[in-house]
KOLFI-423374 format. One record per residue (C-alpha): x, y, z; residue in three letters. Coordinates in nm, 3 decimals, always signed. Layout:
# KOLFI-423374
px; py; pz; kolti
X; Y; Z; Ala
...
***
This chain:
# KOLFI-423374
px; py; pz; kolti
+4.738; +5.970; -1.301; Unk
+4.608; +5.606; -1.415; Unk
+4.940; +5.456; -1.216; Unk
+4.817; +5.649; -0.953; Unk
+4.439; +5.545; -0.925; Unk
+4.471; +5.223; -1.204; Unk
+4.487; +4.990; -0.924; Unk
+4.174; +5.101; -0.710; Unk
+3.985; +5.178; -1.006; Unk
+4.026; +4.816; -1.148; Unk
+3.974; +4.688; -0.843; Unk
+3.636; +4.870; -0.794; Unk
+3.505; +4.748; -1.130; Unk
+3.582; +4.406; -1.044; Unk
+3.410; +4.425; -0.721; Unk
+3.099; +4.588; -0.880; Unk
+3.094; +4.334; -1.163; Unk
+3.138; +4.024; -0.949; Unk
+2.796; +4.158; -0.794; Unk
+2.608; +4.264; -1.033; Unk
+2.625; +3.867; -1.148; Unk
+2.566; +3.728; -0.836; Unk
+2.194; +3.555; -0.803; Unk
+2.027; +3.704; -0.484; Unk
+1.948; +3.532; -0.182; Unk
+1.588; +3.380; -0.233; Unk
+1.412; +3.516; +0.089; Unk
+1.075; +3.433; +0.224; Unk
+0.885; +3.726; +0.176; Unk
+0.605; +3.631; +0.365; Unk
+0.286; +3.358; +0.395; Unk
-0.055; +3.370; +0.304; Unk
-0.371; +3.208; +0.505; Unk
-0.588; +2.943; +0.377; Unk
-0.915; +2.824; +0.534; Unk
-1.079; +2.468; +0.483; Unk
-1.389; +2.477; +0.349; Unk
-1.563; +2.161; +0.404; Unk
-1.795; +2.073; +0.125; Unk
-2.099; +1.956; +0.243; Unk
-1.925; +1.957; +0.633; Unk
-1.709; +1.641; +0.507; Unk
-1.386; +1.623; +0.684; Unk
-1.305; +1.292; +0.449; Unk
-0.944; +1.231; +0.360; Unk
-0.941; +1.315; -0.022; Unk
-1.133; +1.660; +0.086; Unk
-0.865; +1.759; +0.340; Unk
-0.607; +1.671; +0.101; Unk
-0.769; +1.846; -0.227; Unk
-0.630; +2.203; -0.288; Unk
-0.964; +2.326; -0.397; Unk
-1.120; +2.312; -0.063; Unk
-0.926; +2.554; +0.104; Unk
-0.978; +2.950; +0.107; Unk
-0.784; +3.249; +0.111; Unk
-0.879; +3.451; +0.395; Unk
-0.751; +3.858; +0.483; Unk
-0.841; +3.769; +0.846; Unk
-0.612; +3.633; +1.158; Unk
-0.627; +3.270; +1.225; Unk
-0.869; +3.126; +1.435; Unk
-0.764; +2.801; +1.505; Unk
-0.459; +2.693; +1.736; Unk
-0.173; +2.477; +1.611; Unk
-0.147; +2.219; +1.864; Unk
-0.476; +2.043; +1.881; Unk
-0.454; +1.765; +1.596; Unk
-0.802; +1.685; +1.566; Unk
-1.002; +1.878; +1.239; Unk
-0.883; +2.057; +0.928; Unk
-0.924; +2.422; +1.004; Unk
-0.665; +2.700; +0.834; Unk
-0.260; +2.689; +0.742; Unk
-0.051; +2.969; +0.727; Unk
+0.169; +2.915; +0.321; Unk
+0.497; +3.035; +0.220; Unk
+0.452; +3.234; -0.101; Unk
+0.626; +3.093; -0.266; Unk
+0.389; +2.764; -0.287; Unk
+0.128; +3.029; -0.451; Unk
+0.015; +3.063; -0.806; Unk
-0.006; +3.469; -0.945; Unk
-0.340; +3.469; -0.838; Unk
-0.296; +3.363; -0.466; Unk
-0.417; +3.043; -0.528; Unk
-0.212; +2.697; -0.418; Unk
-0.036; +2.559; -0.680; Unk
-0.108; +2.249; -0.765; Unk
+0.248; +2.099; -0.697; Unk
+0.116; +2.191; -0.309; Unk
+0.089; +1.898; -0.085; Unk
-0.190; +1.841; +0.198; Unk
-0.160; +1.537; +0.378; Unk
-0.434; +1.430; +0.632; Unk
-0.422; +1.182; +0.926; Unk
-0.773; +1.043; +1.088; Unk
-0.863; +1.131; +1.428; Unk
-0.925; +0.800; +1.589; Unk
-1.145; +0.635; +1.446; Unk
-1.386; +0.900; +1.344; Unk
-1.366; +0.946; +1.036; Unk
-1.268; +1.312; +1.068; Unk
-0.901; +1.402; +0.938; Unk
-0.676; +1.682; +0.993; Unk
-0.386; +1.849; +0.857; Unk
-0.084; +1.632; +0.935; Unk
+0.204; +1.775; +0.678; Unk
+0.218; +2.057; +0.442; Unk
+0.504; +2.131; +0.153; Unk
+0.556; +2.471; +0.311; Unk
+0.409; +2.645; +0.620; Unk
+0.219; +2.621; +0.905; Unk
-0.038; +2.405; +1.049; Unk
-0.366; +2.543; +1.253; Unk
-0.634; +2.239; +1.333; Unk
-0.886; +2.268; +1.578; Unk
-1.100; +2.056; +1.822; Unk
-1.456; +1.952; +1.738; Unk
***
């Protein structure tokens, strides 16, 4: 009986063993929506780039993605969040001034989708 089924059984054991020790593919499981909370109504570059001024919200996005005038919202990949759903300190936000207004919009983030808005 071992001679008859031994090779097949050995193949199954090797296959199961090989899959048991492989690293699973890291898939993006989702995103969370953050809205800019302008301290004192300021859209300055340091304020827009400060992770602490972005608040997790549970609603849907209210700002378009194709307008670059003022910071508004961003969908952030879950991989960029702490266990308490705050932005990781390594999460990077870059901001650019709209014309010469002194008002900044988000023009780059570590990972996710940017939603700026008009005045």
